[in-house]
C-alpha positions in Angstrom: -1.0 -36.9 5.6 1.7 -38.8 3.6 5.0 -37.4 2.4 3.6 -36.8 -1.1 0.9 -34.7 0.3 2.8 -32.7 2.8 5.5 -31.8 0.2 2.6 -30.6 -2.1 1.4 -28.6 0.8 4.8 -27.5 1.6 5.2 -26.2 -2.1 2.0 -24.4 -2.1 2.4 -22.6 1.2 5.9 -21.7 -0.1 4.0 -19.5 -2.3 2.0 -17.9 0.5 5.3 -17.0 2.4 6.8 -15.6 -0.8 3.8 -13.5 -1.6 3.2 -12.5 2.0 6.8 -11.2 2.6 6.7 -9.3 -0.9 3.5 -7.6 0.1 4.8 -6.9 3.5 7.9 -5.4 2.1 6.1 -3.2 -0.5 3.6 -2.1 2.2 6.4 -1.1 4.4 8.3 0.7 2.0 5.2 2.6 0.7 4.6 3.5 4.7 8.4 4.8 4.9 7.4 7.1 1.8 3.9 7.9 2.5 2.4 8.4 5.9 -0.9 7.4 4.8 0.3 3.9 4.6 1.2 3.6 8.2 -1.3 1.5 9.7 -1.2 -0.9 12.8 -2.2 -3.6 10.1 1.2 -3.5 8.4 2.8 -4.8 11.7 0.2 -7.6 12.0 0.4 -8.5 8.3 4.3 -8.3 8.5 4.4 -10.5 11.7 2.1 -13.2 9.9 4.0 -13.0 6.9 7.3 -13.8 8.7 5.8 -16.2 10.8 5.1 -18.3 7.9 8.7 -18.9 7.2 8.9 -20.6 10.7 5.7 -22.9 9.7 7.7 -23.5 6.4 10.9 -24.7 8.2 8.8 -26.9 10.4 7.1 -28.4 7.5 10.5 -29.0 5.8 11.8 -30.7 9.0 8.8 -33.0 9.1 9.3 -33.9 5.4 13.1 -34.8 6.1 12.0 -37.0 9.0 9.6 -38.7 6.6 12.6 -39.5 4.3 12.1 -36.6 1.7 15.3 -35.4 0.0 15.7 -31.7 -0.8 18.0 -30.3 -3.1 21.2 -29.1 -2.2 21.1 -25.9 -0.4 17.4 -25.8 -0.3 17.3 -26.3 3.7 20.0 -23.6 4.0 18.0 -20.8 2.2 15.1 -21.6 4.6 17.1 -21.4 7.6 19.0 -18.2 6.4 15.4 -16.8 6.1 14.8 -17.5 9.8 18.1 -16.0 10.7 17.0 -12.9 8.5 13.8 -12.5 10.3 15.6 -12.4 13.7 18.1 -9.7 12.3 15.7 -7.7 11.0 13.8 -7.8 14.3 17.1 -7.2 16.4 17.7 -4.0 14.5 14.2 -2.5 15.0 15.6 -0.4 17.9 19.0 0.6 16.5 17.2 2.0 13.2 14.1 3.5 15.2 13.5 6.5 12.4 13.9 3.8 9.7 11.8 1.1 10.9 9.3 1.1 7.7 12.6 1.1 5.4 14.2 -1.8 7.7 11.2 -4.0 7.5 10.5 -3.0 3.8 13.7 -4.0 2.5 14.1 -7.1 5.0 10.9 -8.5 3.9 11.7 -8.3 0.3 15.1 -9.9 1.2 13.4 -12.6 2.8 11.0 -13.1 -0.2 14.1 -13.4 -2.3 15.7 -16.3 -0.2 12.3 -18.1 -0.3 12.3 -17.6 -4.2 15.8 -19.1 -4.5 15.1 -22.1 -2.0 11.9 -22.8 -4.0 13.8 -22.7 -7.5 16.8 -24.8 -6.3 14.3 -27.9 -6.1 13.8 -27.8 -9.9 
C-alpha cells in the first residue's frame, strides 16, 4: 500500500472512529438515563470504538514514516484523544455510580477531538 492509498484509508477510517465514538457516547448517555439501554454490548461497542483511535494513531505514524506531512496540531489532537481514553478508563472506579455518564460524555469528547483533528487538515 503506497502513501496515497494509506492516507485515503486513514481518512475514511477516521469517520469510523468519529461515528463509532459518537454512537457509543449517545448510547452510554441513554443508558445513564434509561436502564433499558444498559446492555453488555454497550461496553463491547465502546471498547471497539475507542480501540479505533489507537488504530488511527498507528496508521498516522506509518504515514509519517512514509514521508506524509500532516497539518499543524493534527497529531496533537490524535494523541490527546488517546490520553483522553486512558483518563476515562482510569476514572471508572472513582465514578462507579456514574460510569455511563463518564463514558457518554467521554466518548463524545473523544469524538470532538477526532473531528477537530480531521478538519485541521483542510
